C-alpha positions as CSV (number, residue, x, y, z in Angstrom):
1,M,24.9,9.5,-9.3
2,E,22.4,9.1,-6.5
3,A,18.7,9.4,-7.3
4,E,16.8,12.2,-5.6
5,L,13.1,12.2,-4.8
6,T,10.8,14.4,-6.7
7,S,9.7,16.9,-4.1
8,F,9.6,20.6,-3.5
9,I,12.9,20.4,-1.6
10,A,15.5,18.2,-3.1
11,T,16.5,15.6,-0.5
12,T,18.3,12.3,-0.8
13,P,16.3,9.1,0.1
14,Q,18.5,8.7,3.1
15,Q,17.6,12.2,4.4
16,Q,13.9,11.5,3.8
17,C,14.2,8.2,5.7
18,Q,15.8,10.2,8.5
19,E,13.0,12.7,8.6
20,L,10.4,9.9,8.7
21,R,12.3,8.2,11.6
22,T,12.3,11.4,13.5
23,Y,8.6,12.1,12.7
24,F,7.5,8.7,13.8
25,K,9.6,8.9,17.0
26,T,7.9,12.2,17.9
27,L,4.5,10.4,17.5
28,G,5.7,7.8,20.0
29,A,6.8,5.0,17.7
30,D,9.4,2.5,19.0
31,I,12.1,3.5,16.5
32,S,15.6,4.7,16.7
33,T,16.4,8.1,15.2
34,Q,19.7,6.6,14.0
35,P,19.7,5.1,10.5
36,S,20.6,1.5,9.8
37,L,24.3,1.0,9.3
38,S,23.7,-1.5,6.5
39,R,21.4,-0.1,3.8
40,M,18.5,2.2,3.2
41,E,16.1,-0.8,2.5
42,D,16.6,-1.9,6.1
43,D,15.6,1.5,7.2
44,L,12.5,1.3,5.0
45,H,11.4,-2.0,6.6
46,T,11.8,-0.4,10.0
47,I,9.9,2.7,9.0
48,I,7.1,0.7,7.4
49,G,6.9,-1.4,10.5
50,V,6.0,1.6,12.7
51,S,4.1,3.6,10.1
52,D,0.7,2.5,11.5
53,I,1.3,5.0,14.3
54,C,0.3,7.9,12.0
55,F,-3.2,6.5,11.9
56,Q,-3.4,6.4,15.7
57,G,-2.9,10.1,16.4
58,R,-4.9,13.2,15.6
59,A,-3.3,13.9,12.3
60,S,-5.5,15.0,9.5
61,H,-6.2,12.6,6.6
62,T,-4.1,14.9,4.4
63,D,-1.1,14.7,6.7
64,I,-1.4,10.9,7.0
65,E,-1.6,10.6,3.2
66,S,1.4,12.9,2.7
67,V,3.6,10.9,5.1
68,L,2.6,7.5,3.5
69,N,3.1,8.9,0.0
70,G,6.6,9.9,1.1
71,I,7.2,6.2,2.1
72,V,5.9,5.1,-1.3
73,S,8.2,7.5,-3.1
74,I,11.2,6.1,-1.3
75,V,10.1,2.5,-1.8
76,M,9.8,3.1,-5.6
77,I,13.5,3.9,-5.8
78,A,14.7,1.1,-3.6
79,E,17.0,-1.6,-4.9
80,Q,15.1,-4.1,-7.1
81,E,15.9,-7.1,-4.9
82,A,14.4,-5.4,-1.9
83,L,11.3,-4.1,-3.7
84,D,9.1,-7.2,-3.3
85,G,9.5,-7.3,0.4
86,L,9.0,-3.6,0.8
87,V,5.9,-3.4,-1.3
88,I,4.3,-6.4,0.4
89,A,5.1,-5.1,3.9
90,L,3.6,-1.7,3.0
91,C,0.5,-3.3,1.6
92,E,0.0,-5.5,4.6
93,K,0.4,-2.4,6.9
94,L,-2.0,-0.3,4.9
95,A,-4.6,-3.1,4.9
96,K,-5.0,-3.1,8.6
97,A,-3.4,0.0,10.3
98,W,-6.3,2.3,9.7
99,E,-9.0,0.2,11.3
100,P,-11.7,0.9,12.5
101,E,-12.0,4.5,11.2
102,Q,-13.6,4.3,7.7
103,G,-12.2,7.7,6.7
104,R,-8.7,6.7,7.3
105,G,-9.4,3.5,5.4
106,L,-10.0,5.7,2.4
107,V,-6.6,7.3,2.9
108,A,-5.0,3.8,2.9
109,L,-6.9,3.0,-0.3
110,K,-5.6,6.2,-2.0
111,V,-2.0,5.4,-1.0
112,L,-2.4,1.8,-2.3
113,R,-3.7,3.2,-5.6
114,I,-0.7,5.5,-5.9
115,L,1.6,2.6,-5.1
116,F,-0.2,0.5,-7.8
117,F,0.3,3.1,-10.5
118,S,3.9,3.9,-9.3
119,L,4.9,0.3,-10.2
120,T,5.9,-0.4,-13.8
121,A,3.2,-1.7,-16.0
122,D,4.7,-5.1,-16.2
123,S,5.5,-5.5,-12.5
124,H,4.2,-8.7,-10.9
125,L,3.8,-6.7,-7.7
126,R,0.7,-5.0,-9.2
127,Y,-1.4,-8.1,-8.4
128,H,-0.5,-7.9,-4.7
129,V,-1.3,-4.2,-4.5
130,Y,-4.5,-4.7,-6.4
131,Y,-5.5,-7.5,-4.0
132,Y,-5.0,-5.2,-1.0
133,M,-6.9,-2.5,-2.7
134,V,-9.9,-4.8,-3.0
135,E,-9.5,-5.9,0.6
136,V,-9.4,-2.3,1.9
137,S,-12.3,-1.1,-0.3
138,N,-14.4,-4.0,1.0
139,K,-13.5,-3.2,4.6
140,T,-14.4,0.4,4.2
141,S,-17.9,-0.5,3.0
142,L,-17.2,0.4,-0.5
143,A,-18.7,-2.9,-1.8
144,V,-20.0,-1.3,-5.0
145,G,-16.5,0.2,-5.7
146,C,-15.0,-3.1,-4.8
147,V,-17.2,-4.9,-7.3
148,N,-16.0,-2.4,-9.9
149,L,-12.4,-3.2,-9.0
150,I,-13.1,-6.9,-9.4
151,Y,-15.4,-7.1,-12.4
152,N,-13.7,-4.3,-14.5
153,F,-11.6,-6.7,-16.6
154,P,-9.9,-3.9,-18.6
155,H,-8.6,-2.7,-15.2
156,L,-7.2,-6.2,-14.5
157,K,-5.1,-5.9,-17.6
158,L,-3.2,-3.2,-15.7
159,I,-1.8,-5.9,-13.5
160,G,1.7,-6.6,-14.8
161,G,1.9,-9.6,-17.0
162,W,-1.7,-10.7,-16.3
163,E,-2.2,-11.8,-19.9
164,N,1.0,-13.8,-19.8
165,W,0.1,-15.8,-16.6
166,P,-1.1,-19.4,-17.2
167,N,-4.9,-19.5,-17.4
168,E,-5.3,-21.7,-14.4
169,F,-3.2,-19.4,-12.2
170,R,-5.0,-16.3,-13.5
171,I,-8.4,-17.8,-12.7
172,Y,-7.1,-18.9,-9.3
173,K,-5.8,-15.5,-8.4
174,Y,-9.0,-13.8,-9.7
175,C,-11.2,-16.2,-7.8
176,T,-9.1,-15.6,-4.6
177,I,-10.0,-11.9,-4.8
178,E,-13.6,-12.5,-5.6
179,K,-14.0,-15.1,-2.8
180,E,-12.4,-12.7,-0.3
181,L,-14.9,-10.0,-1.3
182,L,-17.9,-12.2,-1.1
183,W,-16.9,-13.9,2.1
184,T,-16.2,-10.6,3.9
185,S,-19.2,-8.8,2.5
186,T,-21.5,-11.6,3.8
187,F,-20.4,-11.0,7.3
188,T,-20.4,-7.2,7.1
189,G,-23.9,-7.0,5.7
190,T,-22.9,-5.7,2.3
191,S,-23.6,-8.8,0.3
192,T,-26.8,-7.3,-1.1
193,K,-24.7,-4.5,-2.6
194,V,-22.3,-7.0,-4.1
195,I,-25.0,-9.2,-5.7
């Protein structure tokens, strides 16, 4: 039985991908309205690849968030072997696509948060999403919130398998996030907020 997305109107993931393709095409994205002949995950990679166009138009923050949450909902039901690539691609897109408008950065941060909590509690992908959440919150001048993301150790326990990672790896990953925050904040003038 094919999974259906939870929405007000029951549609298959393929139908929702088709709607996203059509929507992005109307915004001017370089995307075909014809779905991939191989599999839905290929369609998702293409859709994620052009999703930054929704930040470039005059769409409201609510509309942008709605479209991106639609992508998240499809990604979450994708085949397991494709999930890593899709999540990382979406995170990378959300980390940069909104710049330089701060308000749209907050939209990206909300979508990343939804993606984070949509992943299973033991998913190793939570670290990657968390890392991008820290990056976006820092770029949006939310240095204080960013510090809370980093120094709130109970929150770090929400990252899948965090307690099972070797200590050296865990410290390295944590320090990578912290170094990124401090390095970026120094050049954006928010280092005083961080310290």
